[in-house]
MARNUMI-729365 format. One line per field, with one value per residue (C-alpha): residue number from 0; x, y, z. Coordinates in Angstrom, 1 decimal, padded with zeros to 4 digits. Layout:
% MARNUMI-729365
n: (NUM:...)
u: (X:...)
v: (Y:...)
w: (Z:...)
***
This chain:
% MARNUMI-729365
n: (0:1:2:3:4:5:6:7:8:9:10:11:12:13:14:15:16:17:18:19:20:21:22:23:24:25:26:27:28:29:30:31:32:33:34:35:36:37:38:39:40:41:42:43:44:45:46:47:48:49:50:51:52:53:54:55:56:57:58:59:60:61:62:63:64:65:66:67:68:69:70:71:72:73:74:75:76:77:78:79:80:81:82:83:84:85:86:87:88:89:90:91:92:93:94:95:96:97:98:99:100:101:102:103:104:105:106:107:108:109:110:111:112:113:114:115:116:117:118:119:120:121:122:123:124:125:126:127:128:129:130:131:132:133:134:135:136:137:138:139:140:141:142:143:144:145:146:147:148:149:150:151:152:153:154:155:156:157:158:159:160:161:162:163:164:165:166:167:168:169:170:171:172:173:174:175:176:177:178:179:180:181:182:183:184:185:186:187:188:189:190:191:192:193:194:195:196:197:198:199:200:201:202:203:204:205:206:207:208:209:210:211:212:213:214:215:216:217:218:219:220:221:222:223:224:225:226:227:228:229:230:231:232:233:234:235:236:237:238:239:240:241:242:243:244:245:246:247:248:249:250:251:252:253:254:255:256:257:258:259:260:261:262:263:264:265:266:267:268:269:270:271:272:273:274:275:276:277:278:279:280:281:282:283:284:285:286:287:288:289:290:291:292:293:294:295:296:297:298:299:300:301:302:303:304:305:306:307:308:309:310:311:312:313:314:315:316:317:318:319:320:321:322:323:324:325:326:327:328:329:330:331:332:333:334:335:336:337:338:339:340:341:342:343:344:345:346:347:348:349:350:351:352:353:354:355:356:357:358:359:360:361:362:363:364:365:366:367:368:369:370:371:372:373:374:375:376:377:378:379:380:381:382:383:384:385:386:387:388:389:390:391:392:393:394:395:396:397:398:399:400:401:402:403:404:405:406:407:408:409:410:411:412:413:414:415:416:417:418:419:420:421:422:423:424:425:426:427:428:429:430:431:432:433:434:435:436:437:438:439:440:441:442:443:444:445:446:447:448:449:450:451:452:453:454:455:456:457:458:459:460:461:462:463:464:465:466:467:468:469:470:471:472:473:474:475:476:477:478:479:480:481:482:483:484:485:486:487:488:489:490:491:492:493:494:495:496:497:498:499:500:501:502:503:504:505:506:507:508:509:510:511:512:513:514:515:516:517:518)
u: (181.1:181.5:180.9:178.1:176.3:176.9:175.1:172.3:171.4:168.2:167.1:168.0:165.9:162.8:163.0:163.0:160.2:158.2:158.6:157.6:154.5:153.3:154.0:150.6:148.9:150.5:148.0:144.9:142.5:142.4:140.3:138.6:140.5:142.9:140.0:138.3:141.2:144.8:144.8:143.2:145.3:148.5:147.2:146.6:150.1:151.5:149.6:150.6:154.0:155.3:155.1:155.1:153.0:149.8:147.6:149.3:146.2:142.5:141.9:139.0:141.6:144.6:142.5:144.9:147.7:151.4:152.2:155.4:153.7:151.8:154.9:157.0:154.5:154.0:157.8:157.9:155.2:157.1:159.9:157.9:154.6:151.0:149.8:148.2:151.3:153.6:151.8:151.4:155.2:156.0:154.3:156.1:159.4:158.6:157.7:161.0:162.8:161.0:162.1:165.7:165.5:164.0:166.9:169.7:168.5:168.4:171.8:173.7:172.2:171.8:172.8:172.0:169.6:167.5:167.5:166.3:163.6:162.2:162.4:160.3:157.9:157.2:157.3:154.7:152.1:148.8:148.4:151.8:151.3:148.1:149.1:152.4:151.1:148.2:148.7:148.3:150.8:150.8:153.7:155.7:154.8:156.0:159.2:160.0:159.2:161.4:164.2:164.0:164.4:167.3:169.1:168.6:169.5:172.7:173.8:173.3:172.4:172.0:169.9:167.8:167.0:166.1:164.1:162.2:161.5:160.1:158.0:156.3:155.6:154.2:151.3:150.4:150.7:154.5:154.2:154.0:157.6:158.7:157.4:159.2:162.5:162.1:161.6:164.5:166.8:165.9:166.6:169.9:171.0:171.2:173.3:176.7:178.0:177.6:180.0:178.5:179.0:177.0:174.3:174.1:174.0:171.4:169.2:169.5:168.6:165.2:164.6:165.5:162.9:160.4:161.2:160.8:157.5:156.3:157.0:154.7:151.9:152.4:152.0:148.9:147.4:148.2:147.1:144.1:143.1:143.7:146.6:144.9:142.0:138.9:136.9:139.6:139.8:136.1:136.5:138.9:137.5:139.2:136.6:138.2:135.5:136.1:139.9:140.1:137.7:139.8:143.0:141.4:140.6:143.9:145.6:143.3:144.2:148.0:148.3:145.5:144.3:145.6:147.0:149.3:147.9:149.8:153.0:152.7:151.6:154.9:156.7:154.9:156.0:159.6:159.7:158.5:160.9:163.9:162.9:163.0:166.1:168.1:166.2:165.8:162.6:163.7:163.1:159.5:158.8:158.0:155.3:153.8:153.7:152.0:149.4:148.7:148.4:146.0:144.0:144.0:143.0:140.1:137.3:138.8:138.8:136.4:138.4:140.4:139.5:141.4:142.2:144.6:145.3:146.7:149.5:150.2:150.8:152.9:155.0:155.3:156.4:159.2:160.2:160.3:162.6:164.8:165.3:166.3:168.5:170.2:171.1:171.9:174.7:173.4:175.4:173.9:172.7:170.7:169.2:168.2:166.5:164.4:163.4:162.5:160.5:158.5:157.7:156.9:154.4:152.8:152.7:151.5:148.6:147.7:147.5:145.5:143.0:142.2:141.5:139.4:141.3:140.9:142.9:145.5:146.6:148.1:150.6:153.4:152.8:152.4:155.9:157.6:155.7:157.2:160.6:160.3:159.0:162.0:164.3:162.6:163.0:166.5:167.4:165.3:166.8:170.1:169.1:168.8:171.2:171.6:169.5:166.4:166.5:165.5:162.2:161.4:161.6:159.5:157.0:157.0:156.4:153.6:151.8:152.0:150.7:147.6:147.2:147.1:145.0:142.4:142.3:138.5:138.6:136.8:138.7:141.9:144.2:142.8:143.2:139.5:140.4:141.3:138.2:136.3:138.1:137.6:133.8:133.5:135.3:132.8:129.9:131.4:132.1:128.5:127.1:129.3:128.4:124.8:125.4:123.6:125.7:122.4:120.1:119.2:121.2:121.2:124.4:124.3:128.1:130.2:132.9:130.5:129.6:133.4:134.1:131.1:131.8:135.5:137.7:141.0:139.9:140.6:137.4:136.0:137.5:136.9:136.5:132.8:131.0:127.8:125.8:122.8:124.3:122.6:122.6:118.9:116.2:114.0:110.9:113.2:115.5:115.9:118.6:119.8:123.4:124.1:127.0:128.4:131.5:130.0:127.1:126.4:125.2:122.5:119.3:115.6:115.4:111.7:111.3:114.0:112.2:108.7:109.7:112.7:113.7:117.2:119.0:122.7:124.9:128.8:130.6:134.1:135.4:132.5:132.4:129.2:127.5:123.9:122.2:118.3:116.1:112.8:109.9)
v: (138.5:137.1:133.3:133.8:136.3:134.1:131.2:133.2:135.7:133.8:133.9:137.7:138.2:136.3:138.0:141.4:140.7:139.1:142.0:144.6:142.6:142.1:145.7:146.9:144.3:145.4:148.1:146.0:145.6:142.4:139.6:136.4:134.7:137.8:140.1:138.2:136.1:136.7:140.5:141.2:138.6:140.2:143.7:142.6:141.0:144.3:146.4:144.1:143.3:140.2:137.0:133.3:132.7:130.7:133.3:136.3:137.3:136.5:132.9:133.7:135.2:133.0:129.9:128.0:128.1:128.5:132.1:132.5:133.8:136.5:137.3:137.8:139.9:142.0:142.3:143.4:146.0:147.4:148.3:149.2:150.4:148.9:150.0:147.4:147.9:147.2:144.1:142.6:143.4:140.9:138.1:139.3:139.1:135.5:134.5:135.9:133.9:130.9:131.5:132.0:128.7:126.8:128.0:127.5:124.0:123.0:124.6:123.2:119.7:119.2:121.5:124.9:123.3:121.7:125.1:127.1:124.7:124.4:128.1:128.7:125.8:127.4:131.1:130.6:129.1:130.9:129.8:131.0:134.4:135.0:133.9:135.6:139.0:137.8:138.1:134.3:131.6:129.1:130.4:130.6:127.1:125.9:127.9:126.5:123.0:123.3:124.9:122.2:119.4:121.1:121.9:118.3:116.7:118.8:117.9:121.5:120.7:124.0:125.4:122.1:122.7:126.5:125.9:122.8:124.6:127.6:125.4:123.6:126.9:128.4:125.8:122.4:121.0:121.2:118.4:116.1:117.0:116.8:113.2:112.3:113.6:112.2:108.7:109.1:110.5:107.6:105.1:106.7:105.9:102.3:103.1:101.7:103.6:106.9:108.2:108.5:112.4:112.8:110.5:112.4:115.9:114.8:113.3:116.2:118.8:117.2:116.2:119.6:121.1:118.6:119.5:123.3:122.7:120.4:123.2:125.4:123.0:122.2:125.8:125.8:123.1:124.9:128.4:127.5:124.1:122.0:121.2:121.7:124.2:122.1:123.6:122.3:118.9:118.5:118.8:115.8:112.7:109.4:107.4:105.7:107.0:110.6:110.1:108.6:111.2:114.0:112.4:112.0:115.7:116.6:114.6:116.3:119.8:119.2:117.5:119.0:122.4:125.8:123.9:121.7:118.8:120.3:120.4:116.8:116.0:117.6:115.3:112.4:113.4:114.1:110.8:108.7:110.6:110.0:106.3:106.0:108.0:106.1:102.7:102.3:101.8:103.4:106.8:106.0:105.4:109.2:109.0:105.8:107.5:110.7:108.6:106.7:109.9:111.2:107.9:108.3:111.9:111.1:108.5:106.8:103.4:100.8:097.5:098.5:100.4:103.3:101.0:099.3:102.0:104.5:102.2:101.1:104.6:105.4:102.3:103.3:106.9:105.5:103.0:105.6:108.0:105.1:104.0:107.5:108.2:104.9:105.2:108.9:108.8:111.4:111.9:111.1:114.5:114.9:111.3:112.1:115.4:113.4:110.6:112.9:115.1:112.0:110.9:114.5:114.7:111.5:112.6:116.0:114.7:112.3:115.1:117.3:114.5:114.0:117.6:120.5:122.0:124.5:124.6:126.9:124.5:122.2:124.8:123.0:119.7:121.5:123.0:119.8:118.0:120.7:120.2:116.4:117.2:119.5:116.7:114.5:117.1:117.6:113.9:113.4:116.3:114.7:112.4:115.2:117.9:121.0:123.3:121.3:123.1:126.4:125.3:123.2:126.5:128.1:125.3:126.0:129.6:129.2:126.8:129.5:132.1:130.1:129.3:132.9:134.0:131.2:131.2:131.2:129.9:131.9:131.7:132.9:130.9:132.3:135.6:136.4:137.4:140.9:141.3:140.3:142.9:145.6:144.7:144.9:148.2:149.6:148.4:150.0:153.2:153.5:152.9:155.4:158.0:157.3:157.8:154.6:154.1:153.9:152.0:148.4:146.4:142.6:141.1:137.3:137.2:137.1:138.9:141.8:142.2:142.2:144.9:147.1:146.9:146.5:149.5:147.7:145.5:148.4:148.8:151.7:155.1:156.5:155.1:155.5:152.0:150.7:150.2:148.1:145.3:141.9:138.4:137.8:139.7:141.2:143.4:146.4:145.6:148.3:147.1:143.6:142.8:139.5:138.3:135.2:135.1:133.1:131.3:129.0:132.0:133.1:134.6:133.4:134.6:134.4:136.7:138.9:139.3:140.0:142.5:144.2:145.7:145.9:149.1:148.7:146.1:146.0:143.5:142.6:139.6:137.4:138.6:140.5:142.1:143.4:145.8:145.5:148.1:147.4:148.4)
w: (140.9:144.4:144.5:147.1:144.9:141.8:143.4:144.8:142.0:141.2:145.0:145.1:142.0:143.3:146.6:145.0:142.6:145.4:147.7:145.1:144.1:147.6:148.8:147.9:150.1:153.2:154.0:153.4:156.3:158.4:157.0:158.1:160.9:161.1:162.1:164.9:166.3:165.3:164.9:168.2:170.0:168.6:169.5:173.2:173.3:172.0:174.5:177.5:176.5:174.5:176.5:176.2:179.4:178.6:180.4:178.8:176.7:176.6:175.6:173.5:171.1:171.6:171.4:173.8:171.1:172.1:171.8:169.9:166.9:168.9:170.9:167.8:165.9:169.1:169.3:165.6:166.5:169.3:166.7:163.6:165.0:165.1:161.7:159.3:157.2:160.0:161.1:157.6:157.0:159.7:157.7:154.6:156.5:157.7:154.0:152.8:155.4:154.2:150.4:151.8:153.6:150.7:148.5:151.0:152.1:148.3:147.6:150.7:150.7:147.0:144.2:142.7:140.1:143.1:144.8:141.8:141.1:144.6:145.1:141.9:142.9:146.1:145.3:142.4:144.7:145.0:148.6:149.5:147.5:149.5:152.8:152.8:153.9:156.2:160.0:160.3:161.6:158.8:156.8:160.2:161.0:157.3:157.6:161.0:159.9:156.9:159.0:161.6:159.1:157.5:160.6:162.0:158.7:158.6:162.1:163.3:166.9:168.6:165.6:165.7:169.3:168.6:165.6:166.9:170.0:168.1:165.9:168.8:170.6:167.5:167.0:167.9:164.5:165.0:167.4:164.4:163.3:167.0:167.1:163.9:165.1:168.4:166.9:164.7:167.4:169.6:166.8:166.1:169.8:168.7:165.5:166.0:163.1:164.9:167.6:171.1:171.3:168.1:169.4:172.5:170.8:168.3:170.9:173.3:170.5:170.0:173.8:174.9:172.6:173.9:177.6:176.8:175.1:177.8:180.4:178.4:178.5:182.2:182.9:180.7:182.8:186.1:184.9:182.6:183.8:180.7:178.3:174.9:174.3:175.1:172.0:169.8:171.5:171.1:167.3:167.2:165.5:165.6:163.3:160.3:157.9:158.9:158.8:155.3:154.0:155.3:154.0:150.5:150.6:151.9:149.0:146.5:147.8:147.9:144.5:142.4:143.7:142.2:139.2:141.1:139.2:136.2:138.0:138.9:135.4:134.2:136.7:135.0:131.6:132.5:134.5:131.6:129.2:131.5:131.9:128.2:127.7:130.3:129.7:133.3:135.1:138.3:136.5:136.0:139.7:140.2:137.5:139.0:142.4:141.0:139.3:142.5:144.5:141.8:142.2:146.0:145.9:143.6:143.1:140.3:141.8:143.0:143.2:146.3:149.4:150.9:153.9:151.7:149.2:151.8:153.2:149.5:148.4:151.5:150.7:147.1:148.3:150.4:147.7:145.1:146.9:148.3:144.7:143.7:146.5:146.3:142.7:142.8:145.2:147.7:150.9:154.3:155.0:151.8:152.2:155.8:154.6:152.1:154.4:157.2:154.9:153.9:157.5:158.4:155.7:156.8:160.4:159.7:157.5:160.3:162.7:160.4:159.6:163.2:163.8:162.2:159.5:156.8:153.5:154.7:157.5:154.7:153.6:155.5:153.8:150.5:150.9:151.8:148.9:146.5:147.8:147.2:143.7:143.3:144.1:141.6:138.9:139.7:139.3:136.3:134.4:134.7:131.9:129.4:127.9:130.1:127.8:128.7:132.0:130.5:128.8:131.9:134.0:131.4:131.9:135.7:135.1:132.5:134.9:137.5:135.1:134.4:138.1:138.9:136.0:136.5:140.3:141.2:144.8:147.6:150.7:152.5:150.2:146.9:145.1:145.6:149.1:147.6:145.7:149.0:150.9:148.2:148.1:151.8:151.9:149.4:151.6:154.7:152.9:151.6:155.2:156.7:153.9:154.7:158.4:159.2:162.5:164.9:162.4:163.0:160.6:160.0:158.8:158.3:157.7:160.9:158.8:158.1:161.8:162.7:160.1:161.2:165.0:165.5:164.2:164.4:161.6:159.3:157.3:159.4:158.6:162.1:165.6:165.3:165.0:164.0:167.2:166.1:164.1:164.6:163.2:162.5:160.9:163.6:163.4:164.1:161.3:158.8:156.5:155.6:154.3:152.4:150.3:148.6:150.6:153.4:151.7:154.5:156.6:154.0:155.4:154.7:151.1:151.1:154.0:152.6:149.3:150.8:153.5:151.9:148.7:147.1:147.7:146.7:145.2:145.1:142.9:141.8:140.2:140.9:144.6:145.7:148.6:148.6:150.9:151.3:152.9:154.5:152.4)
***
């Protein structure tokens, strides 16, 4: 067996299984932010031709974001067509590139065990599984973030310029990594241990990316009148109470949601066992760090404020990995990768907490945290005999099994998204069969209104749309649709019960939608 294949058979196996399992999801309709924002924006880009110009498509769809994601997806459609399967396969392709990058970064900077652990930790995440075939940019942002950190750490200057530029032209959250690398590259200019040519190329790789990105936003200002989308900047909040509340919730999501608490619980157990086996306190540092993060993400304290706890945990984060790197004899490139990953997570979370965010925005941070966990596991497993690696992998897979089996969330990072789409498809099928196209329908869910009035979302079976769909219940309303997908948009239940009678209910896996008819 060739050495390249021998070192990568686990990667090839994971990719094969992943593609097979995800293929049925490729022809699903568009859902949530896909249906009202990203899918129509990509479609416009496809029709008008791929472009990175800030005014290339309607700002109501692009939301002022840099346009590389839209242009890349539109280019893919030019080659493979504009079907839902083709568009979702673009996302699957990016997801496979992410898995490859996870493995290759682990293998080239560390070792095969680190690569396998990191690959399995990422591939078995529910959030990644769900997002991997949605026409949304978060997986692409995460992939480019990892690729940029790897290329920069490995002194691949041209690839750093390309990946960093691509990252910041995909979404504004990429600025956080650009800032981290910019500070590091500037600091390196004063490092006497580095030759001048390497300093210059290192700095130029990041500065060049900043210049290209800056040109986009200068054009944005000239063509659209602003640098950043006003609706987004209006949602920014710089108050400390809001920031720390969001940070607490981010920590909770990253370290506890979707059974990740069990992954880090396993890290605590192995850390303590390694400290005992080696009679060295440094092996217990990951356990202390995990417990501190658990405290920060919950409400399990009262004697210390987050104003003190947040910097204390960050300092503990740095100290833990500094100790492991110092004693483990990692080379310069692997040390740089770990350090930059830590600072990227801190910068990314700071950016996130100052802005509006939803759970999927945290995938980039989750990815890098899992790679850091993979490094810790790799170092700690050195304390035991080699056969321990196999029950450890079994433990990771068992945690993943229960994470998938018991996933009960209701959003675009949870498995219920498929139940939601199936239920809403049943609803649309029923309304089409009843020929209610011109009847007055009240749909309190924005999703339902999109699906009933926009053929490209994929829920309608013909180009014929429902013409009288409204938000509120009016005197002319004949039918009312409610669901438990977007509970905040629920109607006046008292009015519903007195004026309307239940007509039809569709339910799957705890997700339901009901149709009411005027009495």
